[in-house]
C-alpha positions as semicolon CSV with decimal commas, in nm:
position;residue;x (nm);y (nm);z (nm)
1;X;-0,287;4,138;-4,326
2;X;-0,315;4,368;-4,623
3;X;-0,086;4,671;-4,646
4;X;-0,263;5,005;-4,631
5;X;-0,101;5,124;-4,950
6;X;-0,251;4,842;-5,155
7;X;-0,598;4,907;-5,019
8;X;-0,572;5,275;-5,103
9;X;-0,462;5,195;-5,457
10;X;-0,761;4,972;-5,522
11;X;-1,003;5,230;-5,382
12;X;-0,853;5,499;-5,598
13;X;-0,882;5,286;-5,910
14;X;-1,248;5,209;-5,840
15;X;-1,193;4,835;-5,881
16;X;-1,421;4,616;-5,677
17;X;-1,235;4,290;-5,746
18;X;-1,149;4,037;-5,483
19;X;-1,495;4,037;-5,326
20;X;-1,519;4,417;-5,332
21;X;-1,296;4,469;-5,026
22;X;-1,144;4,783;-5,178
23;X;-1,460;4,926;-5,341
24;X;-1,615;5,253;-5,233
25;X;-1,949;5,424;-5,289
26;X;-1,774;5,679;-5,508
27;X;-1,687;5,404;-5,757
28;X;-2,056;5,346;-5,838
29;X;-2,086;5,656;-6,056
30;X;-2,355;5,923;-6,064
31;X;-2,622;5,718;-6,243
32;X;-2,603;5,424;-6,002
33;X;-2,598;5,660;-5,703
34;X;-2,911;5,829;-5,839
35;X;-3,084;5,492;-5,863
36;X;-2,986;5,414;-5,501
37;X;-3,090;5,757;-5,372
38;X;-3,429;5,726;-5,544
39;X;-3,512;5,436;-5,309
40;X;-3,475;5,655;-4,997
41;X;-3,727;5,878;-4,824
42;X;-3,667;6,251;-4,807
43;X;-3,525;6,249;-4,451
44;X;-3,261;5,994;-4,553
45;X;-3,187;6,198;-4,866
46;X;-3,124;6,513;-4,665
47;X;-2,884;6,321;-4,440
48;X;-2,704;6,175;-4,743
49;X;-2,669;6,522;-4,894
50;X;-2,458;6,623;-4,593
51;X;-2,207;6,335;-4,635
52;X;-1,991;6,498;-4,903
53;X;-2,000;6,755;-5,183
54;X;-2,041;6,500;-5,462
55;X;-2,347;6,340;-5,298
56;X;-2,492;6,683;-5,228
57;X;-2,447;6,782;-5,592
58;X;-2,607;6,460;-5,721
59;X;-2,907;6,481;-5,489
60;X;-2,987;6,845;-5,549
61;X;-2,890;6,904;-5,912
62;X;-2,929;6,577;-6,104
63;X;-3,223;6,576;-6,348
64;X;-3,242;6,198;-6,316
65;X;-3,258;6,228;-5,939
66;X;-3,533;6,489;-5,962
67;X;-3,742;6,280;-6,201
68;X;-3,708;5,963;-5,994
69;X;-3,781;6,143;-5,669
70;X;-4,097;6,316;-5,791
71;X;-4,217;5,982;-5,928
72;X;-4,179;5,818;-5,585
73;X;-4,314;6,118;-5,389
74;X;-4,612;6,265;-5,577
75;X;-4,787;6,581;-5,470
76;X;-5,079;6,386;-5,327
77;X;-4,859;6,295;-5,027
78;X;-4,989;6,621;-4,879
79;X;-5,291;6,767;-5,060
80;X;-5,235;7,104;-4,891
81;X;-4,887;7,137;-5,035
82;X;-4,864;7,261;-5,394
83;X;-4,540;7,173;-5,568
84;X;-4,478;7,381;-5,882
85;X;-4,281;7,195;-6,146
86;X;-4,012;7,463;-6,139
87;X;-3,958;7,436;-5,762
88;X;-3,596;7,333;-5,685
89;X;-3,579;6,988;-5,531
90;X;-3,393;7,126;-5,229
91;X;-3,682;7,360;-5,153
92;X;-3,931;7,080;-5,213
93;X;-3,746;6,850;-4,972
94;X;-3,735;7,121;-4,704
95;X;-4,106;7,195;-4,730
96;X;-4,196;6,826;-4,733
97;X;-3,979;6,768;-4,425
98;X;-4,138;7,063;-4,239
99;X;-4,487;6,935;-4,324
100;X;-4,405;6,590;-4,182
101;X;-4,245;6,750;-3,876
102;X;-4,559;6,954;-3,804
103;X;-4,790;6,661;-3,874
104;X;-4,599;6,435;-3,634
105;X;-4,630;6,688;-3,349
106;X;-4,995;6,772;-3,404
107;X;-5,149;6,450;-3,539
108;X;-4,914;6,162;-3,460
109;X;-4,838;5,946;-3,159
110;X;-4,555;6,005;-2,912
111;X;-4,334;5,817;-2,670
112;X;-4,054;5,913;-2,432
113;X;-3,716;5,747;-2,393
114;X;-3,575;5,825;-2,049
115;X;-3,234;5,746;-1,901
116;X;-3,011;5,850;-1,612
117;X;-2,755;6,080;-1,773
118;X;-2,567;6,246;-1,485
119;X;-2,464;6,148;-1,131
120;X;-2,656;6,436;-0,974
121;X;-2,857;6,651;-1,213
122;X;-2,872;6,816;-1,554
123;X;-3,074;7,130;-1,614
124;X;-2,968;7,233;-1,967
125;X;-2,976;7,051;-2,302
126;X;-2,896;7,121;-2,666
127;X;-2,976;6,906;-2,972
128;X;-2,814;6,941;-3,316
129;X;-2,733;6,715;-3,610
130;X;-2,857;6,400;-3,440
131;X;-2,664;6,461;-3,117
132;X;-2,768;6,578;-2,769
133;X;-2,546;6,763;-2,522
134;X;-2,657;6,782;-2,157
135;X;-2,516;6,917;-1,834
136;X;-2,484;7,217;-1,600
137;X;-2,505;7,164;-1,228
138;X;-2,156;7,016;-1,217
139;X;-1,841;7,037;-1,431
140;X;-1,926;6,765;-1,684
141;X;-2,099;6,785;-2,023
142;X;-2,218;6,461;-2,181
143;X;-2,290;6,387;-2,546
144;X;-2,560;6,139;-2,655
145;X;-2,699;6,002;-2,979
146;X;-3,046;6,141;-3,055
147;X;-3,119;5,825;-3,252
148;X;-3,029;5,556;-2,996
149;X;-2,993;5,764;-2,673
150;X;-2,654;5,600;-2,628
151;X;-2,366;5,772;-2,452
152;X;-2,102;5,906;-2,694
153;X;-1,854;6,119;-2,500
154;X;-1,803;6,361;-2,214
155;X;-1,617;6,687;-2,162
156;X;-1,486;6,798;-1,823
157;X;-1,425;7,154;-1,709
158;X;-1,100;7,189;-1,512
159;X;-1,220;7,517;-1,362
160;X;-1,308;7,520;-0,994
161;X;-1,650;7,664;-1,077
162;X;-1,930;7,458;-1,233
163;X;-2,053;7,528;-1,585
164;X;-2,342;7,772;-1,630
165;X;-2,421;7,757;-2,002
166;X;-2,298;7,583;-2,319
167;X;-2,357;7,518;-2,688
168;X;-2,193;7,305;-2,957
169;X;-2,153;7,227;-3,325
170;X;-1,983;6,949;-3,524
171;X;-1,634;7,090;-3,455
172;X;-1,635;7,226;-3,101
173;X;-1,812;7,267;-2,769
174;X;-1,822;7,605;-2,595
175;X;-1,893;7,614;-2,221
176;X;-1,925;7,903;-1,976
177;X;-1,846;7,906;-1,605
178;X;-1,900;8,221;-1,400
179;X;-1,547;8,346;-1,464
180;X;-1,409;8,161;-1,768
181;X;-1,488;8,038;-2,116
182;X;-1,394;7,680;-2,210
183;X;-1,368;7,561;-2,571
184;X;-1,319;7,191;-2,654
185;X;-1,217;7,081;-3,003
186;X;-1,414;6,766;-3,070
187;X;-1,154;6,608;-3,298
188;X;-0,887;6,625;-3,026
189;X;-0,935;6,456;-2,691
190;X;-0,717;6,715;-2,517
191;X;-0,812;7,011;-2,732
192;X;-0,923;7,239;-2,448
193;X;-0,884;7,616;-2,433
194;X;-0,966;7,823;-2,124
195;X;-0,987;8,203;-2,122
196;X;-0,809;8,400;-1,854
197;X;-0,997;8,478;-1,535
198;X;-1,123;8,833;-1,501
199;X;-1,159;8,886;-1,876
200;X;-1,531;8,948;-1,827
201;X;-1,759;9,017;-1,524
202;X;-1,958;8,729;-1,376
203;X;-2,117;8,548;-1,672
204;X;-2,476;8,422;-1,660
205;X;-2,540;8,304;-2,017
206;X;-2,377;8,280;-2,359
207;X;-2,435;8,228;-2,730
208;X;-2,191;8,205;-3,019
209;X;-2,168;8,234;-3,392
210;X;-1,820;8,182;-3,537
211;X;-1,581;8,337;-3,464
212;X;-1,738;8,521;-3,168
213;X;-1,892;8,423;-2,835
214;X;-2,125;8,670;-2,667
215;X;-2,138;8,645;-2,286
216;X;-2,428;8,795;-2,090
217;X;-2,303;8,932;-1,759
218;X;-2,441;9,010;-1,416
219;X;-2,376;9,383;-1,458
220;X;-2,600;9,409;-1,769
221;X;-2,318;9,411;-2,024
222;X;-2,255;9,172;-2,311
223;X;-1,889;9,086;-2,367
224;X;-1,793;8,978;-2,719
225;X;-1,509;8,725;-2,709
226;X;-1,313;8,648;-3,027
227;X;-1,224;8,276;-3,037
228;X;-0,929;8,333;-3,271
229;X;-0,756;8,624;-3,100
230;X;-0,869;8,484;-2,762
231;X;-0,959;8,825;-2,627
232;X;-1,266;9,041;-2,568
233;X;-1,311;9,248;-2,883
234;X;-1,584;9,478;-2,745
235;X;-1,827;9,532;-2,461
236;X;-2,191;9,627;-2,522
237;X;-2,420;9,784;-2,263
238;X;-2,721;9,561;-2,320
239;X;-2,941;9,583;-2,010
240;X;-2,978;9,782;-1,688
241;X;-2,992;9,459;-1,492
242;X;-2,841;9,110;-1,516
243;X;-2,849;8,954;-1,865
244;X;-2,999;8,612;-1,794
245;X;-3,049;8,480;-2,149
246;X;-2,938;8,574;-2,499
247;X;-2,911;8,454;-2,855
248;X;-2,750;8,568;-3,180
249;X;-2,971;8,576;-3,489
250;X;-2,869;8,499;-3,846
251;X;-2,885;8,875;-3,911
252;X;-2,601;8,933;-3,659
253;X;-2,831;9,075;-3,393
254;X;-2,783;9,010;-3,020
255;X;-3,113;8,957;-2,839
256;X;-3,076;8,952;-2,460
257;X;-3,331;8,921;-2,178
258;X;-3,308;9,046;-1,821
259;X;-3,457;8,963;-1,482
260;X;-3,644;9,294;-1,517
261;X;-3,862;9,142;-1,791
262;X;-3,712;9,344;-2,076
263;X;-3,543;9,238;-2,401
264;X;-3,263;9,438;-2,564
265;X;-3,164;9,412;-2,930
266;X;-2,814;9,519;-3,036
267;X;-2,602;9,498;-3,350
268;X;-2,322;9,245;-3,302
269;X;-2,088;9,420;-3,546
270;X;-2,123;9,782;-3,432
271;X;-2,230;9,723;-3,073
272;X;-2,515;9,973;-3,114
273;X;-2,828;9,902;-2,911
274;X;-3,117;9,911;-3,157
275;X;-3,425;9,850;-2,944
276;X;-3,554;9,792;-2,594
277;X;-3,860;9,566;-2,590
278;X;-4,097;9,548;-2,296
279;X;-4,414;9,345;-2,259
280;X;-4,740;9,465;-2,112
281;X;-4,683;9,228;-1,822
282;X;-4,325;9,326;-1,730
283;X;-4,160;9,260;-1,495
284;X;-4,358;8,940;-1,436
285;X;-4,378;8,812;-1,796
286;X;-4,268;8,451;-1,821
287;X;-4,264;8,416;-1,442
288;X;-4,645;8,437;-1,460
289;X;-4,669;8,196;-1,754
290;X;-4,686;8,454;-2,035
291;X;-4,518;8,397;-2,371
292;X;-4,439;8,697;-2,593
293;X;-4,354;8,737;-2,960
294;X;-4,209;9,039;-3,141
295;X;-4,131;9,098;-3,508
296;X;-3,761;9,185;-3,516
297;X;-3,799;9,354;-3,854
298;X;-4,048;9,611;-3,723
299;X;-3,970;9,570;-3,349
300;X;-4,343;9,552;-3,281
301;X;-4,523;9,297;-3,061
302;X;-4,714;9,027;-3,248
303;X;-4,886;8,859;-2,956
304;X;-4,878;8,808;-2,578
305;X;-5,045;8,500;-2,437
306;X;-5,064;8,330;-2,100
307;X;-4,991;7,972;-2,196
308;X;-4,908;7,828;-1,852
309;X;-5,030;7,887;-1,497
310;X;-4,668;7,888;-1,373
311;X;-4,318;8,001;-1,467
312;X;-4,194;7,935;-1,821
313;X;-3,829;7,825;-1,819
314;X;-3,756;7,739;-2,182
315;X;-3,882;7,788;-2,539
316;X;-3,739;7,660;-2,867
317;X;-3,832;7,576;-3,226
318;X;-3,669;7,389;-3,513
319;X;-3,465;7,599;-3,755
320;X;-3,672;7,699;-4,060
321;X;-3,997;7,607;-3,883
322;X;-4,205;7,924;-3,857
323;X;-4,524;7,754;-3,741
324;X;-4,461;7,586;-3,405
325;X;-4,294;7,676;-3,074
326;X;-4,223;7,431;-2,789
327;X;-4,261;7,565;-2,433
328;X;-4,176;7,408;-2,097
329;X;-4,169;7,528;-1,740
330;X;-4,250;7,479;-1,375
331;X;-4,574;7,284;-1,420
332;X;-4,392;7,014;-1,623
333;X;-4,631;7,020;-1,919
334;X;-4,473;7,017;-2,265
335;X;-4,673;7,258;-2,483
336;X;-4,668;7,319;-2,858
337;X;-4,776;7,672;-2,957
338;X;-4,870;7,835;-3,286
339;X;-4,581;8,075;-3,353
340;X;-4,809;8,318;-3,537
341;X;-5,084;8,350;-3,276
342;X;-4,959;8,205;-2,945
343;X;-5,245;7,956;-2,940
344;X;-5,169;7,628;-2,760
345;X;-5,199;7,351;-3,018
346;X;-5,101;7,048;-2,808
347;X;-5,005;6,970;-2,447
348;X;-4,823;6,656;-2,332
349;X;-4,728;6,476;-2,009
350;X;-4,605;6,126;-1,930
351;X;-4,878;5,862;-1,925
352;X;-4,906;5,678;-1,589
353;X;-4,892;5,338;-1,761
354;X;-4,610;5,088;-1,707
355;X;-4,265;5,169;-1,838
356;X;-4,093;4,938;-2,084
357;X;-3,717;4,874;-2,046
358;X;-3,513;4,904;-2,365
359;X;-3,205;4,686;-2,410
360;X;-2,884;4,888;-2,415
361;X;-2,542;4,798;-2,548
362;X;-2,379;5,049;-2,315
363;X;-2,291;4,917;-1,975
364;X;-2,471;5,076;-1,678
365;X;-2,704;5,279;-1,904
366;X;-3,064;5,170;-1,858
367;X;-3,312;5,327;-2,101
368;X;-3,687;5,315;-2,037
369;X;-3,967;5,378;-2,284
370;X;-4,272;5,561;-2,155
371;X;-4,604;5,643;-2,312
372;X;-4,714;6,003;-2,366
373;X;-5,056;6,145;-2,286
374;X;-5,205;6,436;-2,483
375;X;-5,404;6,669;-2,257
376;X;-5,748;6,806;-2,336
377;X;-5,802;7,180;-2,321
378;X;-6,029;7,171;-2,016
379;X;-5,812;6,952;-1,791
380;X;-5,681;7,095;-1,463
381;X;-5,303;7,058;-1,461
382;X;-5,289;7,033;-1,081
383;X;-5,502;6,717;-1,101
384;X;-5,209;6,537;-1,270
385;X;-4,961;6,380;-1,022
386;X;-4,636;6,575;-0,993
387;X;-4,417;6,270;-1,063
388;X;-4,566;6,261;-1,416
389;X;-4,476;6,624;-1,483
390;X;-4,145;6,724;-1,319
391;X;-4,046;7,087;-1,401
392;X;-3,898;7,126;-1,750
393;X;-3,588;7,340;-1,695
394;X;-3,475;7,328;-2,059
395;X;-3,584;7,186;-2,393
396;X;-3,444;7,163;-2,744
397;X;-3,636;7,076;-3,061
398;X;-3,509;6,851;-3,340
399;X;-3,677;6,689;-3,639
400;X;-3,984;6,512;-3,494
401;X;-3,830;6,502;-3,147
402;X;-3,774;6,714;-2,833
403;X;-3,517;6,660;-2,558
404;X;-3,593;6,788;-2,206
405;X;-3,404;6,820;-1,879
406;X;-3,564;6,861;-1,537
407;X;-3,292;6,955;-1,285
408;X;-3,275;6,584;-1,205
409;X;-3,027;6,318;-1,310
410;X;-3,250;6,183;-1,589
411;X;-3,292;6,300;-1,949
412;X;-3,603;6,261;-2,162
413;X;-3,622;6,232;-2,541
414;X;-3,977;6,280;-2,674
415;X;-4,027;6,110;-3,012
416;X;-4,321;6,202;-3,235
417;X;-4,441;5,981;-3,520
418;X;-4,672;6,093;-3,798
């Protein structure tokens, strides 16, 4: 067996002798890496750019890389997309990726991978960076690969109360029970922090942006919890009724909804409430199938549209995508809306055809592949059997895919291909 010190020395020297056992990708040099990167498609390039700083620099700044990439991906790939010669390659890649994402949803085919993910049920899901986190309904969160649907890890809440809401990033997972906040460090198996009980009123929802977690409470307040000082830094009067959902925008704004059908906008830094938005259909709103859109810059409504005959439970869109919005709810139909108008662009349910089992390397995890049916505009939803459209309690959108939960023990990953 080779000593670790010797292996490190060969890697550092860049020598690939002895069959290349000590060689690394870094030893190839910028020119060879450019030649390798030029063989990849733009999705693979974006993933490679996130591996390390040197790869990111080569992909986005190298003139050789730019020349090779434009040669392999000419403008005619999408005739509607004009690519000025001075456009930075990073911007070009982003626009090309968004175009393929939209095309896959609106013009491509789709299939669903379904598996049993929890002993009882899961009614919330999040998807980021090729990973899916599911749970709520018990005290366990489970992490899955968005590529293979395989089980990766799980995180248990030691609190007596079940989890209510959660979110995650590459470093940590933040979970909320009714009385406590739990934070798991993903690089440490036992890296769990729990806040003290009674530090905030009964929590109903949460969102975070480092270093702060905002907790929406039953009494209408939003409690801002600092993850470093481990204390509530301020309390904001957000609503007159229970805060049932909230998010934090990139502009440091808290946007929180209530059971009364109103949306409050507050400044995260100052705690000042900036606006109180109310639809024409409040207090029914989403409970009657209406979707609403406001411009947060002007605080004016853009559109209100009834997109479903029943309750809407969840909406989401991919970061940087300003064209499409995914909507799911009680009727179990997955809908894709135009973000600018509210128009329904596509509607999907499971096709009643036979399921196809997919081989799995993980013991006791059976994954099935199901076909997807695109609905015509004039079809009556109630004519579709209920087992093909269980209620969508939550959804999360990724690049050319959507994950859904249904308050059942199974999880569905919808894959779209352009």
